[in-house]
MARNU-148525 format. One line per field, with one value per residue (C-alpha): residue number from 1; residue in one letter; x, y, z. Coordinates in steps of 0.5 Angstrom, whole numbers, plus 2048, in hexadecimal, padded with zeros to 3 digits. Example, Ala and Ser with C-alpha at 12.3 -4.5 7.8 and 13.67 -1.06 7.14 Angstrom:
// residues 2
nr: (1:2)
rest: (a:s)
xx: (819:81B)
yy: (7F7:7FE)
zz: (810:80E)
//
This chain:
// residues 293
nr: (1:2:3:4:5:6:7:8:9:10:11:12:13:14:15:16:17:18:19:20:21:22:23:24:25:26:27:28:29:30:31:32:33:34:35:36:37:38:39:40:41:42:43:44:45:46:47:48:49:50:51:52:53:54:55:56:57:58:59:60:61:62:63:64:65:66:67:68:69:70:71:72:73:74:75:76:77:78:79:80:81:82:83:84:85:86:87:88:89:90:91:92:93:94:95:96:97:98:99:100:101:102:103:104:105:106:107:108:109:110:111:112:113:114:115:116:117:118:119:120:121:122:123:124:125:126:127:128:129:130:131:132:133:134:135:136:137:138:139:140:141:142:143:144:145:146:147:148:149:150:151:152:153:154:155:156:157:158:159:160:161:162:163:164:165:166:167:168:169:170:171:172:173:174:175:176:177:178:179:180:181:182:183:184:185:186:187:188:189:190:191:192:193:194:195:196:197:198:199:200:201:202:203:204:205:206:207:208:209:210:211:212:213:214:215:216:217:218:219:220:221:222:223:224:225:226:227:228:229:230:231:232:233:234:235:236:237:238:239:240:241:242:243:244:245:246:247:248:249:250:251:252:253:254:255:256:257:258:259:260:261:262:263:264:265:266:267:268:269:270:271:272:273:274:275:276:277:278:279:280:281:282:283:284:285:286:287:288:289:290:291:292:293)
rest: (m:r:t:e:q:e:m:y:d:l:i:l:a:t:a:q:q:d:t:r:i:r:a:v:y:l:n:g:s:r:a:n:p:k:v:p:r:d:m:f:q:d:f:d:v:v:y:v:v:t:d:i:a:s:f:l:q:d:d:k:w:i:q:v:f:g:e:q:l:m:v:q:e:p:d:r:l:d:k:g:l:g:l:d:k:d:f:s:y:s:y:t:y:l:m:l:l:k:d:g:h:r:i:d:l:r:l:l:s:t:q:a:m:l:d:e:y:g:q:d:k:l:t:v:p:l:l:d:k:d:q:l:l:p:s:i:s:p:s:s:d:c:g:y:h:i:s:p:p:t:v:g:q:f:a:s:c:t:n:d:f:w:w:c:l:q:n:i:a:k:g:i:w:r:d:e:l:p:y:a:k:q:m:f:e:e:t:t:r:q:s:l:h:q:m:l:n:w:w:i:g:q:h:h:h:f:q:i:s:t:g:k:m:g:k:y:l:k:n:y:v:p:a:n:y:w:a:l:y:v:k:t:y:a:d:a:d:y:a:n:m:w:n:a:l:f:a:a:c:t:l:f:r:s:i:a:k:e:v:a:h:h:f:q:f:s:y:p:h:e:d:d:a:r:m:s:a:y:l:k:h:v:r:t:l:p:p:d:a:k:t:i:l)
xx: (7BF:7BA:7B5:7AE:7AC:7B0:7AD:7A6:7A8:7AA:7A4:7A0:7A3:7A4:79C:79C:79F:79D:795:794:795:78E:78E:794:792:796:796:79A:79E:79F:797:797:799:79A:7A0:7A7:7AA:7B1:7B5:7B2:7AB:7A9:7A5:79F:79C:797:796:78F:790:78C:790:795:797:79B:79F:7A1:7A4:7AA:7AC:7B2:7AC:7AD:7B4:7B2:7B1:7B8:7BE:7BB:7BE:7BA:7B2:7AD:7A7:7A2:79D:7A2:7A4:79E:79B:7A2:7A0:79A:795:78F:792:78E:794:78E:78B:791:797:79D:7A5:7A9:7B0:7B5:7B9:7C0:7C0:7BC:7B4:7B0:7AA:7A5:7A0:799:796:78E:78A:784:77F:784:786:77D:77D:782:783:782:781:789:787:78F:78D:790:78E:793:791:78A:78A:783:780:780:781:77A:77A:77E:77F:785:78C:78A:78D:786:786:78C:78A:78A:784:781:780:77A:779:77A:780:783:782:785:78B:78D:78B:78F:795:795:794:799:79F:79F:7A1:7A7:7A9:7A9:7AE:7B2:7B3:7B3:7B9:7B4:7B7:7B3:7AC:7AD:7AF:7AA:7A4:7A6:7A6:7A0:79C:79F:7A0:79A:796:79A:79A:792:792:797:792:78C:791:793:78C:788:78D:78C:784:786:788:78F:793:799:79B:79D:79F:79F:7A5:7A2:7A2:7A7:7A4:79D:7A0:7A3:7AB:7AA:7A6:7A9:7B0:7AB:7AA:7B1:7B3:7AF:7B3:7B9:7BE:7BE:7C2:7BC:7BD:7BB:7B5:7B3:7B4:7B1:7AA:7AA:7AA:7A4:7A0:7A2:7A1:79B:797:798:795:78F:78D:78D:789:784:783:782:77C:77A:77C:77E:785:788:78C:78B:78E:793:795:795:799:79E:79F:79F:7A5:7A9:7A9:7AA:7B1:7B4:7B3:7B9:7BB:7BA:7B3:7AF:7A8:7A6:7A3)
yy: (8C2:8C5:8CA:8C7:8CC:8CA:8C4:8C6:8C9:8C4:8C0:8C4:8C5:8BF:8BD:8C3:8C1:8BA:8BA:8B4:8B6:8BB:8BC:8BC:8BC:8BB:8B6:8B5:8B9:8BF:8BF:8C1:8C8:8C5:8C2:8C5:8C5:8C1:8BE:8B7:8B9:8B5:8B8:8B4:8B5:8B3:8B3:8B2:8AF:8AD:8A6:8A4:89E:8A4:8A5:89E:89D:8A1:8A2:8A6:8AC:8AE:8AE:8B6:8B7:8B6:8B0:8AA:8A8:8A2:8A1:89D:89A:897:895:891:88E:88C:888:885:882:880:885:888:88F:893:897:89B:89E:8A0:89F:8A2:8A4:8A5:8AA:8AB:8B0:8B1:8B8:8B5:8B7:8B1:8B2:8AD:8AD:8A9:8A9:8A8:8A7:8AC:8A7:8A6:8AD:8AE:8A8:8AB:8B2:8B6:8B0:8B2:8B8:8BA:8BC:8C2:8C3:8C5:8C6:8C4:8C4:8C2:8C4:8BD:8BD:8BC:8C3:8C1:8C5:8C8:8C4:8C1:8BB:8BA:8B3:8B1:8B3:8AF:8AD:8AC:8A5:8A1:89D:897:899:89C:895:891:895:894:88D:88B:890:88B:885:886:887:87F:87E:882:880:878:87A:87D:877:873:877:879:87F:881:87E:883:888:888:887:88D:891:88E:88D:891:897:897:897:89C:8A2:8A1:8A3:8A8:8AA:8AB:8AE:8B3:8B5:8B6:8BB:8BE:8BD:8B8:8BE:8BB:8B5:8B2:8B0:8AA:8A5:8AA:8AE:8B4:8B1:8B4:8BB:8BA:8B6:8B9:8B8:8B3:8AF:8AF:8AE:8A8:8A5:8A6:8A1:89B:89B:896:892:88B:88A:887:88A:891:88D:88B:894:896:892:894:89B:89A:897:89D:8A3:89E:89E:8A5:8A8:8A1:8A4:8AB:8A9:8A5:8AB:8AF:8AB:8A8:8A1:89C:89A:892:893:88B:88A:88F:88D:885:885:88B:885:880:884:885:87D:87B:881:87C:875:872:86F:868:869:863:866:86E:86E)
zz: (876:873:876:878:872:86D:86F:86E:868:865:867:864:85D:85C:85C:858:853:853:84F:852:859:85B:862:868:86F:876:87C:883:887:882:882:889:88C:892:890:892:88B:88A:884:885:884:87E:879:878:871:86D:866:862:85C:856:854:85A:855:850:857:858:851:853:85A:858:858:860:85E:85C:865:865:866:86A:870:871:86E:871:86C:872:86D:869:86F:871:86A:86B:871:86E:871:86B:869:864:861:85D:864:867:867:86D:86C:872:870:875:871:871:874:87A:878:877:873:874:86D:86C:866:866:860:861:864:86A:86B:86B:870:874:874:87B:87F:882:886:884:87C:879:872:86D:865:862:85B:859:861:862:86A:86E:873:87A:881:882:883:88B:88F:893:88F:894:89A:8A0:8A2:8A9:8AB:8AC:8B2:8AF:8AC:8B2:8B4:8AF:8AE:8B6:8B7:8B0:8B3:8BA:8B6:8B1:8B6:8B7:8B0:8B1:8B8:8B6:8B0:8B4:8B9:8B2:8AF:8A9:8A8:8A0:8A3:8AA:8A6:8A1:8A6:8AA:8A4:8A1:8A7:8AD:8AA:8A5:8AB:8AF:8A9:8A8:8B0:8AF:8A9:8AE:8B2:8AF:8AB:8B1:8B2:8AC:8AB:8A6:8A1:89F:89C:89F:898:894:899:89F:89C:8A0:8A6:8AA:8A8:8AC:8B3:8B8:8BA:8BF:8BA:8B4:8B8:8BB:8B4:8B1:8B6:8B2:8AD:8AF:8AB:8AB:8B2:8B6:8BC:8B9:8B5:8BC:8BD:8B8:8B9:8C0:8BD:8B9:8BE:8C2:8BD:8BB:8C2:8C3:8BD:8BC:8C3:8C1:8BB:8BF:8C3:8BE:8BB:8C1:8BE:8C3:8C3:8C3:8CB:8CC:8C5:8C7:8CD:8CC:8C5:8C8:8CD:8C8:8C4:8CA:8CD:8C5:8C5:8CB:8C8:8C7:8BF:8C1:8C5:8C4:8C7:8C6:8CE)
//
């Protein structure tokens, strides 16, 4: 596997040698000094080019980065689905190379670069042949920091959490595994992650990010909370799914009350109590039950 420096040298040498490429910059985790380095990090690279069409005429040019295990061209796929895509404005190649490196390479027109450059605070300029790139602040993950909740956001999150649990309960009772599992992930876990982020944010003065999809949550919660969070993941056994659901309730209740206290919000104790009792009741219903209550 090539070193990080070898990859940067290749990315920049390719740009230096190709007159169509006028500027290069970096986004993503490699532009974030706070992110631990490892071999799976993508190289999120942008080439600002004079003519995107000339690159698309012969896709073999991307082989300069190394032998490819698989390539995805999301813009081409979207166009195949009938979406309106302007290839002259921007185009993306996602490349997984056989030596394990991944390059997410975006080709941008000058106008596209001017429209977006610096909006992502994780941006590091690497090459600028014509002084095209506007001046920006040093790369920072501040744009990804957790924001404190408003009273409305807190109320919406807590209401969504307790309301949507009924869907998981009925999915389990009906033996509708895909429905129950997806409901848990798309509603319960989403609300749980939101509340966890607020809890973590308040303990770090909202100067922190838990990463994409909460991948760094483990780093910022105490061991007892993390152990409870792990229990929210279940297999396809319904008894285990019920246990995971109640683990989510216990964790959500604990952290939401702390967040409410910190911000002087009102926690919906009645919704919590009534829905908890309802869930415990549904769990005991026999599969041939004709009435809920």
